A tleap script that builds the chain and sets N, CA, C and O, in Angstrom:
source leaprc.protein.ff14SB
mol = sequence {
  NMET ARG ARG LEU LEU ILE ALA THR ALA LEU
  LEU LEU VAL ALA PRO LEU VAL ALA ALA GLN
  ALA TYR LYS TRP LYS ASP ALA SER GLY THR
  VAL HIE TYR SER ASP ALA PRO PRO PRO GLN
  GLY THR GLN TYR SER LYS ILE SER THR ASN
  GLY ALA VAL GLU PRO LEU ALA ALA PRO ALA
  PRO ALA SER SER THR GLY THR THR THR GLU
  SER ARG PRO LYS PRO ALA ALA SER GLN LEU
  PRO VAL ALA ASP THR PRO GLU ASN ARG ALA
  LYS LEU CYS ALA THR LEU LYS SER ASN MET
  GLU THR LEU ASN SER ALA GLY PRO VAL VAL
  LEU GLN GLU GLY GLY GLN GLN LYS VAL MET
  ASN ALA ASP GLN ARG LYS GLN GLN GLN ALA
  THR ASN GLN ALA GLN TYR GLN GLN TYR CYS
  SER GLY CSER
}
set mol.1.N position { 9.770 50.914 44.879 }
set mol.1.CA position { 10.550 50.383 45.971 }
set mol.1.C position { 12.049 50.459 45.646 }
set mol.1.O position { 12.870 50.792 46.501 }
set mol.2.N position { 12.378 50.146 44.400 }
set mol.2.CA position { 13.781 50.165 43.993 }
set mol.2.C position { 14.353 51.585 44.070 }
set mol.2.O position { 15.497 51.771 44.485 }
set mol.3.N position { 13.557 52.591 43.669 }
set mol.3.CA position { 14.005 53.978 43.732 }
set mol.3.C position { 14.266 54.399 45.173 }
set mol.3.O position { 15.209 55.143 45.443 }
set mol.4.N position { 13.447 53.932 46.084 }
set mol.4.CA position { 13.633 54.251 47.493 }
set mol.4.C position { 14.957 53.678 48.001 }
set mol.4.O position { 15.673 54.337 48.755 }
set mol.5.N position { 15.278 52.460 47.592 }
set mol.5.CA position { 16.547 51.853 47.998 }
set mol.5.C position { 17.737 52.605 47.423 }
set mol.5.O position { 18.741 52.802 48.109 }
set mol.6.N position { 17.632 53.023 46.176 }
set mol.6.CA position { 18.717 53.778 45.539 }
set mol.6.C position { 18.882 55.128 46.227 }
set mol.6.O position { 20.004 55.551 46.503 }
set mol.7.N position { 17.776 55.802 46.503 }
set mol.7.CA position { 17.843 57.100 47.178 }
set mol.7.C position { 18.459 56.961 48.561 }
set mol.7.O position { 19.268 57.794 48.969 }
set mol.8.N position { 18.084 55.922 49.277 }
set mol.8.CA position { 18.646 55.687 50.615 }
set mol.8.C position { 20.144 55.416 50.526 }
set mol.8.O position { 20.917 55.934 51.332 }
set mol.9.N position { 20.550 54.623 49.573 }
set mol.9.CA position { 21.971 54.324 49.404 }
set mol.9.C position { 22.759 55.592 49.085 }
set mol.9.O position { 23.853 55.788 49.613 }
set mol.10.N position { 22.216 56.447 48.234 }
set mol.10.CA position { 22.894 57.698 47.888 }
set mol.10.C position { 23.010 58.614 49.104 }
set mol.10.O position { 24.033 59.273 49.289 }
set mol.11.N position { 21.980 58.658 49.922 }
set mol.11.CA position { 22.036 59.490 51.118 }
set mol.11.C position { 23.072 58.982 52.113 }
set mol.11.O position { 23.711 59.771 52.810 }
set mol.12.N position { 23.232 57.683 52.176 }
set mol.12.CA position { 24.213 57.113 53.092 }
set mol.12.C position { 25.637 57.332 52.598 }
set mol.12.O position { 26.558 57.439 53.408 }
set mol.13.N position { 25.834 57.400 51.292 }
set mol.13.CA position { 27.164 57.574 50.716 }
set mol.13.C position { 27.552 59.045 50.655 }
set mol.13.O position { 28.743 59.354 50.639 }
set mol.14.N position { 26.600 59.957 50.621 }
set mol.14.CA position { 26.876 61.389 50.462 }
set mol.14.C position { 27.875 61.928 51.480 }
set mol.14.O position { 28.773 62.667 51.076 }
set mol.15.N position { 27.785 61.610 52.776 }
set mol.15.CA position { 28.776 62.159 53.715 }
set mol.15.C position { 30.201 61.699 53.423 }
set mol.15.O position { 31.153 62.379 53.805 }
set mol.16.N position { 30.363 60.587 52.770 }
set mol.16.CA position { 31.703 60.089 52.459 }
set mol.16.C position { 32.405 60.947 51.422 }
set mol.16.O position { 33.634 60.984 51.379 }
set mol.17.N position { 31.637 61.641 50.581 }
set mol.17.CA position { 32.224 62.481 49.541 }
set mol.17.C position { 32.935 63.677 50.150 }
set mol.17.O position { 33.976 64.091 49.640 }
set mol.18.N position { 32.403 64.242 51.227 }
set mol.18.CA position { 33.006 65.386 51.890 }
set mol.18.C position { 33.536 64.959 53.254 }
set mol.18.O position { 33.132 65.504 54.281 }
set mol.19.N position { 34.428 64.000 53.261 }
set mol.19.CA position { 34.933 63.427 54.507 }
set mol.19.C position { 36.158 64.180 55.005 }
set mol.19.O position { 36.787 64.933 54.262 }
set mol.20.N position { 36.485 63.964 56.273 }
set mol.20.CA position { 37.671 64.536 56.896 }
set mol.20.C position { 38.791 63.496 56.824 }
set mol.20.O position { 38.562 62.319 57.102 }
set mol.21.N position { 39.978 63.917 56.459 }
set mol.21.CA position { 41.121 63.017 56.408 }
set mol.21.C position { 42.278 63.659 57.171 }
set mol.21.O position { 42.300 64.873 57.378 }
set mol.22.N position { 43.231 62.838 57.584 }
set mol.22.CA position { 44.392 63.300 58.334 }
set mol.22.C position { 45.658 62.890 57.584 }
set mol.22.O position { 45.717 61.827 56.966 }
set mol.23.N position { 46.670 63.757 57.654 }
set mol.23.CA position { 47.944 63.497 56.990 }
set mol.23.C position { 49.052 63.729 58.013 }
set mol.23.O position { 49.054 64.742 58.713 }
set mol.24.N position { 49.999 62.782 58.099 }
set mol.24.CA position { 51.124 62.935 59.003 }
set mol.24.C position { 52.297 62.095 58.526 }
set mol.24.O position { 52.148 61.212 57.680 }
set mol.25.N position { 53.476 62.388 59.088 }
set mol.25.CA position { 54.691 61.616 58.791 }
set mol.25.C position { 55.071 60.840 60.037 }
set mol.25.O position { 54.979 61.348 61.155 }
set mol.26.N position { 55.503 59.591 59.830 }
set mol.26.CA position { 55.970 58.796 60.963 }
set mol.26.C position { 57.465 59.038 61.175 }
set mol.26.O position { 58.070 59.843 60.467 }
set mol.27.N position { 58.054 58.352 62.138 }
set mol.27.CA position { 59.459 58.552 62.494 }
set mol.27.C position { 60.411 58.267 61.336 }
set mol.27.O position { 61.488 58.858 61.267 }
set mol.28.N position { 60.029 57.371 60.426 }
set mol.28.CA position { 60.905 57.058 59.291 }
set mol.28.C position { 60.654 57.966 58.093 }
set mol.28.O position { 61.277 57.790 57.046 }
set mol.29.N position { 59.741 58.945 58.234 }
set mol.29.CA position { 59.482 59.901 57.157 }
set mol.29.C position { 58.407 59.480 56.182 }
set mol.29.O position { 58.193 60.158 55.177 }
set mol.30.N position { 57.720 58.373 56.450 }
set mol.30.CA position { 56.652 57.908 55.577 }
set mol.30.C position { 55.407 58.754 55.810 }
set mol.30.O position { 54.994 58.957 56.951 }
set mol.31.N position { 54.810 59.245 54.730 }
set mol.31.CA position { 53.593 60.044 54.826 }
set mol.31.C position { 52.397 59.101 54.892 }
set mol.31.O position { 52.282 58.163 54.104 }
set mol.32.N position { 51.506 59.370 55.852 }
set mol.32.CA position { 50.297 58.559 56.028 }
set mol.32.C position { 49.067 59.427 55.834 }
set mol.32.O position { 49.062 60.604 56.197 }
set mol.33.N position { 48.018 58.839 55.259 }
set mol.33.CA position { 46.710 59.460 55.126 }
set mol.33.C position { 45.711 58.516 55.773 }
set mol.33.O position { 45.779 57.302 55.577 }
set mol.34.N position { 44.778 59.078 56.549 }
set mol.34.CA position { 43.806 58.231 57.227 }
set mol.34.C position { 42.549 59.025 57.532 }
set mol.34.O position { 42.579 60.253 57.614 }
set mol.35.N position { 41.429 58.301 57.703 }
set mol.35.CA position { 40.203 58.953 58.131 }
set mol.35.C position { 40.115 59.015 59.653 }
set mol.35.O position { 39.207 59.645 60.194 }
set mol.36.N position { 41.048 58.368 60.347 }
set mol.36.CA position { 41.126 58.407 61.807 }
set mol.36.C position { 42.348 59.230 62.206 }
set mol.36.O position { 43.361 59.196 61.506 }
set mol.37.N position { 42.277 59.969 63.316 }
set mol.37.CA position { 43.432 60.762 63.738 }
set mol.37.C position { 44.639 59.872 64.033 }
set mol.37.O position { 44.481 58.708 64.400 }
set mol.38.N position { 45.853 60.426 63.870 }
set mol.38.CA position { 47.064 59.649 64.158 }
set mol.38.C position { 47.220 59.456 65.662 }
set mol.38.O position { 46.447 60.017 66.438 }
set mol.39.N position { 48.210 58.672 66.082 }
set mol.39.CA position { 48.443 58.481 67.514 }
set mol.39.C position { 48.652 59.824 68.211 }
set mol.39.O position { 49.179 60.768 67.622 }
set mol.40.N position { 48.233 59.892 69.469 }
set mol.40.CA position { 48.345 61.130 70.236 }
set mol.40.C position { 49.794 61.583 70.313 }
set mol.40.O position { 50.699 60.771 70.509 }
set mol.41.N position { 50.010 62.891 70.158 }
set mol.41.CA position { 51.349 63.454 70.191 }
set mol.41.C position { 51.988 63.586 68.825 }
set mol.41.O position { 53.071 64.159 68.707 }
set mol.42.N position { 51.345 63.070 67.792 }
set mol.42.CA position { 51.865 63.148 66.431 }
set mol.42.C position { 51.384 64.440 65.780 }
set mol.42.O position { 50.196 64.757 65.843 }
set mol.43.N position { 52.288 65.186 65.158 }
set mol.43.CA position { 51.906 66.403 64.453 }
set mol.43.C position { 51.245 65.997 63.137 }
set mol.43.O position { 51.803 65.206 62.376 }
set mol.44.N position { 50.062 66.540 62.871 }
set mol.44.CA position { 49.315 66.179 61.671 }
set mol.44.C position { 48.598 67.389 61.115 }
set mol.44.O position { 48.515 68.430 61.768 }
set mol.45.N position { 48.083 67.250 59.911 }
set mol.45.CA position { 47.241 68.283 59.323 }
set mol.45.C position { 45.941 67.632 58.868 }
set mol.45.O position { 45.915 66.475 58.447 }
set mol.46.N position { 44.860 68.409 58.964 }
set mol.46.CA position { 43.551 67.921 58.533 }
set mol.46.C position { 43.359 68.271 57.068 }
set mol.46.O position { 43.733 69.355 56.620 }
set mol.47.N position { 42.780 67.357 56.340 }
set mol.47.CA position { 42.525 67.544 54.922 }
set mol.47.C position { 41.039 67.326 54.709 }
set mol.47.O position { 40.508 66.272 55.058 }
set mol.48.N position { 40.364 68.314 54.138 }
set mol.48.CA position { 38.953 68.150 53.811 }
set mol.48.C position { 38.855 67.647 52.385 }
set mol.48.O position { 39.331 68.302 51.457 }
set mol.49.N position { 38.253 66.511 52.209 }
set mol.49.CA position { 38.098 65.965 50.868 }
set mol.49.C position { 36.737 66.360 50.330 }
set mol.49.O position { 35.761 66.443 51.076 }
set mol.50.N position { 36.681 66.601 49.043 }
set mol.50.CA position { 35.426 67.004 48.429 }
set mol.50.C position { 35.013 66.082 47.290 }
set mol.50.O position { 34.055 66.376 46.576 }
set mol.51.N position { 35.705 65.000 47.116 }
set mol.51.CA position { 35.350 64.051 46.073 }
set mol.51.C position { 35.916 64.400 44.710 }
set mol.51.O position { 35.774 63.618 43.770 }
set mol.52.N position { 36.566 65.577 44.577 }
set mol.52.CA position { 37.131 65.980 43.297 }
set mol.52.C position { 38.416 65.203 43.024 }
set mol.52.O position { 39.149 64.845 43.947 }
set mol.53.N position { 38.672 64.952 41.767 }
set mol.53.CA position { 39.871 64.222 41.391 }
set mol.53.C position { 41.045 65.170 41.227 }
set mol.53.O position { 42.163 64.831 41.614 }
set mol.54.N position { 40.815 66.362 40.657 }
set mol.54.CA position { 41.909 67.287 40.433 }
set mol.54.C position { 42.045 68.233 41.610 }
set mol.54.O position { 41.061 68.493 42.303 }
set mol.55.N position { 43.272 68.767 41.861 }
set mol.55.CA position { 43.467 69.716 42.956 }
set mol.55.C position { 42.790 71.043 42.633 }
set mol.55.O position { 42.616 71.385 41.464 }
set mol.56.N position { 42.404 71.797 43.678 }
set mol.56.CA position { 41.775 73.092 43.465 }
set mol.56.C position { 42.772 74.129 42.963 }
set mol.56.O position { 42.393 75.055 42.247 }
set mol.57.N position { 44.050 73.982 43.333 }
set mol.57.CA position { 45.096 74.907 42.891 }
set mol.57.C position { 46.364 74.116 42.616 }
set mol.57.O position { 46.556 73.022 43.146 }
set mol.58.N position { 47.217 74.678 41.790 }
set mol.58.CA position { 48.482 74.015 41.483 }
set mol.58.C position { 49.359 74.003 42.728 }
set mol.58.O position { 49.333 74.961 43.501 }
set mol.59.N position { 50.137 72.942 42.944 }
set mol.59.CA position { 51.013 72.894 44.110 }
set mol.59.C position { 52.083 73.971 44.041 }
set mol.59.O position { 52.514 74.360 42.956 }
set mol.60.N position { 52.509 74.449 45.197 }
set mol.60.CA position { 53.542 75.480 45.262 }
set mol.60.C position { 54.876 74.881 44.841 }
set mol.60.O position { 55.132 73.706 45.104 }
set mol.61.N position { 55.737 75.673 44.187 }
set mol.61.CA position { 57.044 75.149 43.786 }
set mol.61.C position { 57.880 74.830 45.015 }
set mol.61.O position { 57.736 75.468 46.058 }
set mol.62.N position { 58.761 73.833 44.884 }
set mol.62.CA position { 59.633 73.424 45.989 }
set mol.62.C position { 60.656 74.506 46.263 }
set mol.62.O position { 61.122 75.174 45.340 }
set mol.63.N position { 61.003 74.679 47.512 }
set mol.63.CA position { 61.991 75.678 47.905 }
set mol.63.C position { 63.384 75.174 47.570 }
set mol.63.O position { 63.695 74.007 47.810 }
set mol.64.N position { 64.217 76.032 47.023 }
set mol.64.CA position { 65.581 75.632 46.661 }
set mol.64.C position { 66.596 76.157 47.666 }
set mol.64.O position { 67.796 76.127 47.389 }
set mol.65.N position { 66.149 76.643 48.835 }
set mol.65.CA position { 67.069 77.221 49.811 }
set mol.65.C position { 67.789 76.164 50.619 }
set mol.65.O position { 68.785 76.467 51.275 }
set mol.66.N position { 67.306 74.919 50.588 }
set mol.66.CA position { 67.966 73.858 51.315 }
set mol.66.C position { 67.442 73.700 52.730 }
set mol.66.O position { 67.839 72.761 53.420 }
set mol.67.N position { 66.567 74.580 53.184 }
set mol.67.CA position { 66.004 74.446 54.523 }
set mol.67.C position { 64.805 73.509 54.456 }
set mol.67.O position { 64.088 73.461 53.456 }
set mol.68.N position { 64.608 72.779 55.520 }
set mol.68.CA position { 63.480 71.863 55.539 }
set mol.68.C position { 62.244 72.592 56.025 }
set mol.68.O position { 62.327 73.477 56.876 }
set mol.69.N position { 61.114 72.220 55.488 }
set mol.69.CA position { 59.856 72.843 55.889 }
set mol.69.C position { 59.284 72.175 57.122 }
set mol.69.O position { 58.296 72.656 57.677 }
set mol.70.N position { 59.887 71.069 57.568 }
set mol.70.CA position { 59.357 70.360 58.729 }
set mol.70.C position { 59.542 71.163 60.006 }
set mol.70.O position { 58.775 70.973 60.950 }
set mol.71.N position { 60.534 72.059 60.076 }
set mol.71.CA position { 60.746 72.848 61.279 }
set mol.71.C position { 59.823 74.059 61.317 }
set mol.71.O position { 59.617 74.643 62.380 }
set mol.72.N position { 59.265 74.444 60.173 }
set mol.72.CA position { 58.352 75.577 60.117 }
set mol.72.C position { 56.918 75.077 60.189 }
set mol.72.O position { 56.609 74.016 59.646 }
set mol.73.N position { 56.027 75.831 60.858 }
set mol.73.CA position { 54.631 75.411 60.876 }
set mol.73.C position { 54.020 75.551 59.487 }
set mol.73.O position { 54.290 76.519 58.775 }
set mol.74.N position { 53.210 74.594 59.113 }
set mol.74.CA position { 52.565 74.613 57.807 }
set mol.74.C position { 51.204 75.284 57.935 }
set mol.74.O position { 50.492 75.046 58.911 }
set mol.75.N position { 50.825 76.130 56.953 }
set mol.75.CA position { 49.511 76.752 57.024 }
set mol.75.C position { 48.420 75.711 56.810 }
set mol.75.O position { 48.622 74.716 56.115 }
set mol.76.N position { 47.272 75.952 57.411 }
set mol.76.CA position { 46.129 75.058 57.224 }
set mol.76.C position { 45.662 75.152 55.786 }
set mol.76.O position { 45.918 76.150 55.112 }
set mol.77.N position { 44.980 74.125 55.310 }
set mol.77.CA position { 44.527 74.088 53.916 }
set mol.77.C position { 43.642 75.279 53.585 }
set mol.77.O position { 43.676 75.776 52.460 }
set mol.78.N position { 42.847 75.748 54.548 }
set mol.78.CA position { 41.948 76.864 54.276 }
set mol.78.C position { 42.703 78.186 54.159 }
set mol.78.O position { 42.129 79.165 53.682 }
set mol.79.N position { 43.982 78.251 54.581 }
set mol.79.CA position { 44.762 79.474 54.505 }
set mol.79.C position { 45.556 79.572 53.207 }
set mol.79.O position { 46.080 80.641 52.895 }
set mol.80.N position { 45.657 78.513 52.463 }
set mol.80.CA position { 46.414 78.543 51.222 }
set mol.80.C position { 45.632 79.309 50.162 }
set mol.80.O position { 44.414 79.162 50.070 }
set mol.81.N position { 46.318 80.128 49.359 }
set mol.81.CA position { 45.616 80.861 48.311 }
set mol.81.C position { 45.134 79.916 47.211 }
set mol.81.O position { 45.786 78.923 46.888 }
set mol.82.N position { 43.986 80.250 46.654 }
set mol.82.CA position { 43.406 79.482 45.561 }
set mol.82.C position { 43.234 80.431 44.381 }
set mol.82.O position { 42.758 81.554 44.547 }
set mol.83.N position { 43.616 79.987 43.213 }
set mol.83.CA position { 43.504 80.811 42.015 }
set mol.83.C position { 42.046 81.170 41.756 }
set mol.83.O position { 41.159 80.328 41.899 }
set mol.84.N position { 41.799 82.429 41.373 }
set mol.84.CA position { 40.437 82.893 41.090 }
set mol.84.C position { 40.093 82.567 39.642 }
set mol.84.O position { 40.162 83.423 38.760 }
set mol.85.N position { 39.722 81.315 39.419 }
set mol.85.CA position { 39.312 80.859 38.097 }
set mol.85.C position { 37.805 80.625 38.124 }
set mol.85.O position { 37.229 80.467 39.201 }
set mol.86.N position { 37.159 80.598 36.966 }
set mol.86.CA position { 35.720 80.315 36.952 }
set mol.86.C position { 35.371 78.970 37.598 }
set mol.86.O position { 34.334 78.840 38.248 }
set mol.87.N position { 36.237 77.976 37.417 }
set mol.87.CA position { 35.972 76.657 38.008 }
set mol.87.C position { 36.038 76.719 39.534 }
set mol.87.O position { 35.162 76.192 40.220 }
set mol.88.N position { 37.091 77.373 40.065 }
set mol.88.CA position { 37.231 77.480 41.516 }
set mol.88.C position { 36.127 78.342 42.119 }
set mol.88.O position { 35.634 78.050 43.208 }
set mol.89.N position { 35.741 79.396 41.417 }
set mol.89.CA position { 34.660 80.257 41.912 }
set mol.89.C position { 33.346 79.481 41.932 }
set mol.89.O position { 32.557 79.629 42.865 }
set mol.90.N position { 33.103 78.659 40.918 }
set mol.90.CA position { 31.887 77.845 40.887 }
set mol.90.C position { 31.873 76.847 42.050 }
set mol.90.O position { 30.834 76.623 42.669 }
set mol.91.N position { 33.040 76.249 42.342 }
set mol.91.CA position { 33.133 75.318 43.471 }
set mol.91.C position { 32.878 76.046 44.782 }
set mol.91.O position { 32.167 75.540 45.649 }
set mol.92.N position { 33.461 77.242 44.930 }
set mol.92.CA position { 33.259 78.031 46.136 }
set mol.92.C position { 31.778 78.373 46.308 }
set mol.92.O position { 31.226 78.233 47.399 }
set mol.93.N position { 31.145 78.818 45.232 }
set mol.93.CA position { 29.732 79.197 45.304 }
set mol.93.C position { 28.855 77.995 45.648 }
set mol.93.O position { 27.899 78.119 46.414 }
set mol.94.N position { 29.177 76.840 45.086 }
set mol.94.CA position { 28.413 75.631 45.407 }
set mol.94.C position { 28.590 75.265 46.877 }
set mol.94.O position { 27.632 74.867 47.540 }
set mol.95.N position { 29.809 75.398 47.385 }
set mol.95.CA position { 30.063 75.111 48.799 }
set mol.95.C position { 29.325 76.095 49.696 }
set mol.95.O position { 28.709 75.694 50.684 }
set mol.96.N position { 29.385 77.382 49.357 }
set mol.96.CA position { 28.693 78.393 50.158 }
set mol.96.C position { 27.187 78.160 50.158 }
set mol.96.O position { 26.532 78.307 51.190 }
set mol.97.N position { 26.638 77.796 48.999 }
set mol.97.CA position { 25.197 77.534 48.909 }
set mol.97.C position { 24.826 76.317 49.762 }
set mol.97.O position { 23.819 76.334 50.470 }
set mol.98.N position { 25.628 75.284 49.691 }
set mol.98.CA position { 25.386 74.086 50.505 }
set mol.98.C position { 25.483 74.409 51.992 }
set mol.98.O position { 24.674 73.937 52.790 }
set mol.99.N position { 26.478 75.217 52.361 }
set mol.99.CA position { 26.627 75.624 53.759 }
set mol.99.C position { 25.408 76.402 54.234 }
set mol.99.O position { 24.939 76.193 55.353 }
set mol.100.N position { 24.888 77.301 53.391 }
set mol.100.CA position { 23.702 78.081 53.782 }
set mol.100.C position { 22.501 77.164 53.985 }
set mol.100.O position { 21.728 77.353 54.923 }
set mol.101.N position { 22.340 76.177 53.116 }
set mol.101.CA position { 21.230 75.237 53.276 }
set mol.101.C position { 21.356 74.486 54.598 }
set mol.101.O position { 20.363 74.274 55.294 }
set mol.102.N position { 22.564 74.091 54.937 }
set mol.102.CA position { 22.791 73.380 56.204 }
set mol.102.C position { 22.530 74.295 57.391 }
set mol.102.O position { 21.867 73.901 58.350 }
set mol.103.N position { 23.056 75.526 57.327 }
set mol.103.CA position { 22.876 76.467 58.432 }
set mol.103.C position { 21.425 76.891 58.611 }
set mol.103.O position { 21.003 77.189 59.728 }
set mol.104.N position { 20.659 76.922 57.531 }
set mol.104.CA position { 19.255 77.317 57.609 }
set mol.104.C position { 18.324 76.160 57.953 }
set mol.104.O position { 17.139 76.374 58.207 }
set mol.105.N position { 18.846 74.947 57.964 }
set mol.105.CA position { 18.012 73.794 58.299 }
set mol.105.C position { 17.751 73.758 59.804 }
set mol.105.O position { 18.395 74.468 60.576 }
set mol.106.N position { 16.803 72.927 60.201 }
set mol.106.CA position { 16.435 72.832 61.619 }
set mol.106.C position { 17.365 71.913 62.393 }
set mol.106.O position { 17.405 71.988 63.622 }
set mol.107.N position { 18.106 71.059 61.727 }
set mol.107.CA position { 18.955 70.084 62.396 }
set mol.107.C position { 20.197 70.701 63.009 }
set mol.107.O position { 20.552 71.836 62.687 }
set mol.108.N position { 20.863 69.964 63.890 }
set mol.108.CA position { 22.091 70.470 64.506 }
set mol.108.C position { 23.238 70.535 63.497 }
set mol.108.O position { 23.294 69.746 62.554 }
set mol.109.N position { 24.145 71.480 63.709 }
set mol.109.CA position { 25.340 71.620 62.882 }
set mol.109.C position { 26.540 71.314 63.777 }
set mol.109.O position { 26.679 71.891 64.856 }
set mol.110.N position { 27.402 70.407 63.326 }
set mol.110.CA position { 28.533 69.962 64.127 }
set mol.110.C position { 29.814 70.618 63.624 }
set mol.110.O position { 30.092 70.621 62.425 }
set mol.111.N position { 30.594 71.177 64.558 }
set mol.111.CA position { 31.881 71.800 64.251 }
set mol.111.C position { 33.010 70.861 64.634 }
set mol.111.O position { 32.871 70.062 65.560 }
set mol.112.N position { 34.122 70.952 63.927 }
set mol.112.CA position { 35.323 70.189 64.258 }
set mol.112.C position { 36.305 71.183 64.865 }
set mol.112.O position { 36.869 72.007 64.145 }
set mol.113.N position { 36.520 71.120 66.183 }
set mol.113.CA position { 37.417 72.044 66.863 }
set mol.113.C position { 38.457 71.259 67.649 }
set mol.113.O position { 38.118 70.506 68.561 }
set mol.114.N position { 39.715 71.437 67.292 }
set mol.114.CA position { 40.795 70.782 68.026 }
set mol.114.C position { 40.673 69.275 68.084 }
set mol.114.O position { 41.029 68.662 69.090 }
set mol.115.N position { 40.176 68.673 67.024 }
set mol.115.CA position { 40.027 67.228 66.983 }
set mol.115.C position { 38.772 66.714 67.663 }
set mol.115.O position { 38.549 65.505 67.717 }
set mol.116.N position { 37.942 67.626 68.190 }
set mol.116.CA position { 36.697 67.221 68.838 }
set mol.116.C position { 35.516 67.789 68.073 }
set mol.116.O position { 35.608 68.854 67.463 }
set mol.117.N position { 34.416 67.072 68.113 }
set mol.117.CA position { 33.200 67.537 67.464 }
set mol.117.C position { 32.313 68.219 68.493 }
set mol.117.O position { 32.075 67.684 69.576 }
set mol.118.N position { 31.823 69.413 68.144 }
set mol.118.CA position { 30.947 70.178 69.025 }
set mol.118.C position { 29.760 70.667 68.219 }
set mol.118.O position { 29.896 71.046 67.056 }
set mol.119.N position { 28.591 70.656 68.850 }
set mol.119.CA position { 27.383 71.140 68.185 }
set mol.119.C position { 27.391 72.668 68.239 }
set mol.119.O position { 27.640 73.260 69.289 }
set mol.120.N position { 27.115 73.299 67.093 }
set mol.120.CA position { 27.104 74.749 66.982 }
set mol.120.C position { 25.892 75.294 67.727 }
set mol.120.O position { 24.775 74.814 67.537 }
set mol.121.N position { 26.117 76.319 68.594 }
set mol.121.CA position { 24.988 76.921 69.308 }
set mol.121.C position { 24.333 77.984 68.432 }
set mol.121.O position { 24.809 78.264 67.331 }
set mol.122.N position { 23.241 78.576 68.920 }
set mol.122.CA position { 22.460 79.522 68.117 }
set mol.122.C position { 23.279 80.748 67.722 }
set mol.122.O position { 23.178 81.216 66.588 }
set mol.123.N position { 24.093 81.276 68.646 }
set mol.123.CA position { 24.913 82.451 68.327 }
set mol.123.C position { 25.962 82.134 67.267 }
set mol.123.O position { 26.184 82.924 66.350 }
set mol.124.N position { 26.605 80.975 67.396 }
set mol.124.CA position { 27.596 80.563 66.401 }
set mol.124.C position { 26.930 80.376 65.039 }
set mol.124.O position { 27.491 80.744 64.007 }
set mol.125.N position { 25.732 79.803 65.049 }
set mol.125.CA position { 25.008 79.579 63.798 }
set mol.125.C position { 24.689 80.904 63.124 }
set mol.125.O position { 24.868 81.037 61.914 }
set mol.126.N position { 24.214 81.897 63.896 }
set mol.126.CA position { 23.890 83.221 63.332 }
set mol.126.C position { 25.138 83.875 62.761 }
set mol.126.O position { 25.088 84.475 61.687 }
set mol.127.N position { 26.260 83.764 63.473 }
set mol.127.CA position { 27.518 84.340 62.996 }
set mol.127.C position { 27.942 83.680 61.686 }
set mol.127.O position { 28.323 84.370 60.741 }
set mol.128.N position { 27.877 82.353 61.623 }
set mol.128.CA position { 28.241 81.630 60.403 }
set mol.128.C position { 27.303 81.983 59.254 }
set mol.128.O position { 27.747 82.125 58.114 }
set mol.129.N position { 26.009 82.125 59.544 }
set mol.129.CA position { 25.055 82.502 58.499 }
set mol.129.C position { 25.410 83.865 57.923 }
set mol.129.O position { 25.402 84.049 56.706 }
set mol.130.N position { 25.724 84.829 58.803 }
set mol.130.CA position { 26.078 86.176 58.341 }
set mol.130.C position { 27.366 86.152 57.518 }
set mol.130.O position { 27.441 86.770 56.456 }
set mol.131.N position { 28.369 85.443 58.008 }
set mol.131.CA position { 29.644 85.342 57.293 }
set mol.131.C position { 29.459 84.667 55.939 }
set mol.131.O position { 29.969 85.137 54.922 }
set mol.132.N position { 28.730 83.568 55.939 }
set mol.132.CA position { 28.503 82.811 54.713 }
set mol.132.C position { 27.729 83.646 53.687 }
set mol.132.O position { 28.053 83.638 52.500 }
set mol.133.N position { 26.707 84.363 54.156 }
set mol.133.CA position { 25.901 85.199 53.260 }
set mol.133.C position { 26.754 86.319 52.669 }
set mol.133.O position { 26.649 86.614 51.478 }
set mol.134.N position { 27.597 86.944 53.491 }
set mol.134.CA position { 28.468 88.013 53.002 }
set mol.134.C position { 29.436 87.484 51.942 }
set mol.134.O position { 29.660 88.139 50.924 }
set mol.135.N position { 30.005 86.312 52.176 }
set mol.135.CA position { 30.914 85.717 51.199 }
set mol.135.C position { 30.177 85.366 49.916 }
set mol.135.O position { 30.707 85.563 48.823 }
set mol.136.N position { 28.959 84.850 50.039 }
set mol.136.CA position { 28.184 84.496 48.852 }
set mol.136.C position { 27.884 85.747 48.026 }
set mol.136.O position { 28.000 85.731 46.801 }
set mol.137.N position { 27.499 86.829 48.703 }
set mol.137.CA position { 27.212 88.077 47.981 }
set mol.137.C position { 28.475 88.629 47.318 }
set mol.137.O position { 28.423 89.142 46.200 }
set mol.138.N position { 29.604 88.519 48.012 }
set mol.138.CA position { 30.859 89.045 47.471 }
set mol.138.C position { 31.342 88.255 46.263 }
set mol.138.O position { 31.761 88.845 45.267 }
set mol.139.N position { 31.291 86.935 46.336 }
set mol.139.CA position { 31.903 86.107 45.300 }
set mol.139.C position { 30.930 85.523 44.276 }
set mol.139.O position { 31.341 85.149 43.178 }
set mol.140.N position { 29.655 85.442 44.623 }
set mol.140.CA position { 28.733 84.686 43.780 }
set mol.140.C position { 27.550 85.485 43.249 }
set mol.140.O position { 26.829 84.981 42.388 }
set mol.141.N position { 27.320 86.683 43.713 }
set mol.141.CA position { 26.127 87.411 43.314 }
set mol.141.C position { 26.164 87.846 41.847 }
set mol.141.O position { 25.112 88.011 41.229 }
set mol.142.N position { 27.345 88.031 41.289 }
set mol.142.CA position { 27.452 88.476 39.901 }
set mol.142.C position { 27.559 87.328 38.910 }
set mol.142.O position { 27.576 87.556 37.701 }
set mol.143.N position { 27.633 86.088 39.408 }
set mol.143.CA position { 27.845 84.958 38.480 }
set mol.143.C position { 26.587 84.244 38.137 }
set mol.143.O position { 26.613 83.280 37.372 }
savepdb mol mol.pdb
quit
């Protein structure tokens, strides 16, 4: 009975490890992080948390040109380059494997699009499966 309670507790906590977070600056320049979206009309970026303590890549050096980056659009986290290290490749392969298990399961898969959650249809699921499998073969088949 005790093992069942522990297993249930772990299953309930698991989604929190890979949670969605939001980052934005208020009018006074204070940076905020939250699991809820900021007030409507506020420019923000989405941050996917994976429960890791260390960053996946070293932060980019600060620009010395004197121009502010607030006027330029910031790339999404998935567009930033990540160093090809054995640790990062192992994390990528684990993520791809987990994604394939989710995509191959019978349950619905929910997408986050424009701040709204949408259930992935069969065509989207097939496309994601093909993309995910190709990435797994490219990056993980030799490891």
